[in-house]
C-alpha positions as CSV (number, residue, x, y, z in Angstrom):
1,M,0.0,0.0,0.0
2,S,1.4,3.4,-1.0
3,D,2.1,6.1,1.7
4,R,-0.7,8.2,0.4
5,R,-3.2,5.4,0.4
6,N,-2.1,4.4,3.9
7,L,-2.5,7.9,5.2
8,L,-6.0,8.1,3.6
9,R,-6.9,4.7,5.3
10,R,-5.7,5.8,8.7
11,N,-7.5,9.1,8.5
12,D,-10.7,7.4,7.3
13,L,-10.7,5.0,10.2
14,R,-10.2,7.8,12.7
15,F,-13.0,9.9,10.9
16,V,-15.5,7.0,11.4
17,E,-14.8,7.1,15.1
18,F,-15.4,10.8,15.0
19,T,-18.8,10.3,13.4
20,R,-19.9,7.9,16.2
21,S,-19.7,10.9,18.6
22,L,-22.3,13.1,17.0
23,S,-25.9,13.3,18.1
24,A,-29.0,12.9,15.9
25,A,-29.6,16.6,16.1
26,Q,-26.1,17.4,15.0
27,W,-26.4,15.2,11.9
28,Q,-29.5,17.3,10.9
29,Q,-27.6,20.6,11.2
30,A,-26.5,22.5,8.1
31,S,-22.8,21.8,7.3
32,L,-20.3,24.3,6.0
33,C,-20.8,22.7,2.5
34,T,-23.5,24.9,1.1
35,G,-26.9,23.1,0.8
36,W,-25.9,19.9,2.6
37,T,-26.7,18.7,6.1
38,N,-24.0,16.9,8.0
39,H,-25.9,13.7,7.3
40,E,-25.7,14.4,3.6
41,V,-22.0,15.2,3.7
42,L,-21.4,11.8,5.3
43,A,-23.5,10.1,2.6
44,H,-21.4,11.9,0.0
45,L,-18.2,10.4,1.4
46,A,-19.7,6.9,1.6
47,Y,-21.0,7.2,-2.0
48,G,-17.7,8.3,-3.3
49,Y,-16.1,5.0,-2.4
50,Q,-18.7,3.0,-4.3
51,A,-20.0,5.3,-7.1
52,P,-20.8,3.3,-10.3
53,P,-19.6,5.3,-13.3
54,I,-22.8,4.5,-15.3
55,A,-25.1,5.6,-12.5
56,M,-23.1,8.8,-11.9
57,S,-23.2,9.6,-15.6
58,A,-26.9,9.0,-15.8
59,E,-27.5,11.3,-12.8
60,I,-25.4,14.1,-14.5
61,V,-27.6,13.8,-17.6
62,R,-30.8,14.0,-15.4
63,N,-29.4,17.2,-13.9
64,G,-28.7,19.0,-17.1
65,G,-25.1,18.1,-17.4
66,S,-24.2,19.5,-13.9
67,F,-21.8,17.4,-11.9
68,D,-22.5,19.5,-8.8
69,R,-26.2,19.0,-8.9
70,A,-25.8,15.3,-9.6
71,N,-23.4,15.0,-6.7
72,C,-25.9,16.7,-4.4
73,A,-28.8,14.5,-5.6
74,L,-26.9,11.3,-5.1
75,A,-25.8,12.3,-1.6
76,R,-29.4,13.2,-0.6
77,Q,-30.7,9.9,-2.0
78,L,-28.2,7.9,0.0
79,A,-28.8,9.9,3.1
80,A,-32.5,9.2,2.8
81,R,-31.8,5.4,2.7
82,R,-29.0,5.1,5.3
83,T,-28.7,6.4,8.8
84,P,-25.4,8.1,9.9
85,G,-24.5,4.9,11.8
86,E,-25.1,2.7,8.8
87,L,-23.1,5.1,6.6
88,G,-20.2,4.8,9.1
89,D,-20.4,1.0,8.8
90,D,-20.4,1.4,5.0
91,L,-17.3,3.5,5.1
92,I,-15.5,0.9,7.2
93,A,-16.4,-1.8,4.7
94,L,-15.4,0.3,1.7
95,I,-12.1,1.7,3.0
96,D,-10.2,-1.5,2.0
97,A,-12.6,-2.5,-0.8
98,P,-13.6,0.5,-2.8
99,R,-15.8,0.1,-5.9
100,G,-16.5,2.1,-9.0
101,I,-15.0,5.5,-9.1
102,G,-13.6,5.0,-5.6
103,R,-11.1,2.5,-7.0
104,V,-9.4,4.9,-9.3
105,F,-9.7,8.3,-7.7
106,P,-6.3,9.6,-6.7
107,P,-5.8,9.1,-2.9
108,Q,-4.4,12.6,-2.3
109,L,-7.6,14.1,-3.7
110,L,-9.8,11.7,-1.8
111,L,-7.9,12.6,1.4
112,G,-8.5,16.3,0.7
113,D,-12.2,15.7,0.1
114,H,-12.6,13.6,3.2
115,V,-10.7,16.1,5.5
116,I,-12.5,19.2,4.2
117,H,-15.8,17.5,4.6
118,E,-14.9,16.4,8.2
119,L,-14.1,20.1,8.9
120,D,-17.5,21.0,7.3
121,I,-19.1,18.9,9.9
122,A,-16.9,19.6,12.9
123,L,-16.9,23.4,12.5
124,A,-20.7,23.4,11.9
125,V,-21.4,21.8,15.2
126,G,-18.8,23.8,17.1
127,R,-16.2,21.0,17.6
128,A,-12.5,21.7,17.5
129,P,-10.9,20.0,14.5
130,E,-9.4,16.6,15.3
131,V,-7.6,15.9,12.0
132,P,-4.0,15.0,12.6
133,D,-1.2,17.4,11.5
134,E,0.1,14.8,9.0
135,A,-3.2,14.7,7.2
136,L,-3.7,18.4,7.3
137,T,-0.3,19.1,5.9
138,A,-0.8,16.6,3.1
139,V,-4.1,18.3,2.2
140,L,-2.6,21.8,2.2
141,E,0.2,20.6,0.0
142,T,-2.3,19.1,-2.4
143,Q,-4.4,22.3,-2.4
144,V,-1.6,24.6,-3.3
145,R,0.2,22.3,-5.8
146,V,-2.3,20.1,-7.6
147,P,-5.0,21.5,-9.9
148,N,-8.4,20.5,-8.9
149,P,-11.3,21.0,-11.3
150,F,-13.9,21.0,-8.4
151,I,-12.1,23.2,-5.9
152,P,-9.8,26.0,-7.2
153,A,-7.7,26.1,-4.0
154,R,-4.4,26.5,-5.9
155,S,-5.6,29.7,-7.6
156,R,-6.9,31.0,-4.2
157,A,-3.5,30.5,-2.7
158,R,-1.5,32.1,-5.6
159,G,0.6,35.1,-4.6
160,L,0.0,34.7,-0.9
161,A,2.4,33.6,1.9
162,L,0.5,31.0,3.8
163,H,1.6,29.9,7.3
164,A,0.0,27.3,9.5
165,D,1.1,28.5,12.9
166,D,0.1,25.3,14.7
167,T,2.0,22.8,12.4
168,G,4.8,25.0,10.9
169,W,3.6,24.5,7.3
170,R,4.5,27.4,5.0
171,H,3.9,28.1,1.3
172,G,4.4,31.0,-1.1
173,A,5.4,34.6,-0.9
174,G,3.5,37.8,-0.8
175,P,0.8,39.2,1.6
176,R,0.6,36.9,4.6
177,V,-2.2,34.7,5.8
178,T,-1.6,33.0,9.1
179,G,-3.8,30.6,11.1
180,A,-4.3,27.0,12.1
181,A,-3.8,24.4,9.4
182,A,-7.4,23.3,9.6
183,H,-8.8,26.8,9.2
184,L,-6.4,27.5,6.3
185,A,-7.5,24.3,4.5
186,S,-11.1,25.0,5.0
187,V,-10.9,28.5,3.6
188,L,-8.8,27.4,0.6
189,A,-11.6,24.9,-0.1
190,G,-14.0,27.8,-0.3
191,R,-15.6,27.9,3.2
192,P,-15.6,31.4,4.5
193,R,-16.6,30.4,8.1
194,A,-13.0,29.9,9.1
195,L,-11.9,33.4,7.8
196,E,-12.4,34.8,11.3
197,H,-9.6,32.6,12.6
198,L,-7.1,33.8,10.1
199,H,-5.0,37.0,10.3
200,G,-2.5,38.9,8.2
201,D,-2.5,41.4,5.4
202,G,-3.4,38.7,2.9
203,V,-6.7,37.8,4.5
204,A,-8.6,40.6,2.6
205,I,-7.2,39.3,-0.7
206,L,-8.1,35.7,0.1
207,T,-11.6,36.8,1.1
208,T,-12.2,38.3,-2.4
209,R,-11.3,34.9,-3.9
210,L,-14.1,33.1,-2.2
């Protein structure tokens, strides 16, 4: 197993334990991912490990060619069928035996998706982020270096000096943006909620890019 795949696996197993600690009311709260409840975010992660390409393509066609709308619809459909506890069980079963798109999607992008969505849930319910520094650093490195057609984090980071003051991670040069790694990653992924935790003369620039 590659280092990236192993990091993804360890983080996913820890994430499932985190999901067991949330209440029914917390699962129904709105997440930081616009339009999704925390329950639907969890369903999205479970579906991503088993998405059949044909079914995904058909849903995109039904949604006028929009991947985003199809993604939302599929997450909501699965959330309607499976409780958070069942979705956690599904994730455990799928981590080592992904199917469909989950078998070929790059592990560094999957890690980013899973970490950002965990932050979407945790920050929405007022929980301090529990993602390990190693995973957060890997996500930040992917955000600023790897083009992502779904989340333009690299372009948001361009021309800024980013500094995670809790892990020591640094990137770039220019106006400075400083804060915890989790908050930096969340903002680069397009979530403005964590902006209040960042400081520096580059925060205003970063805000305009959201």
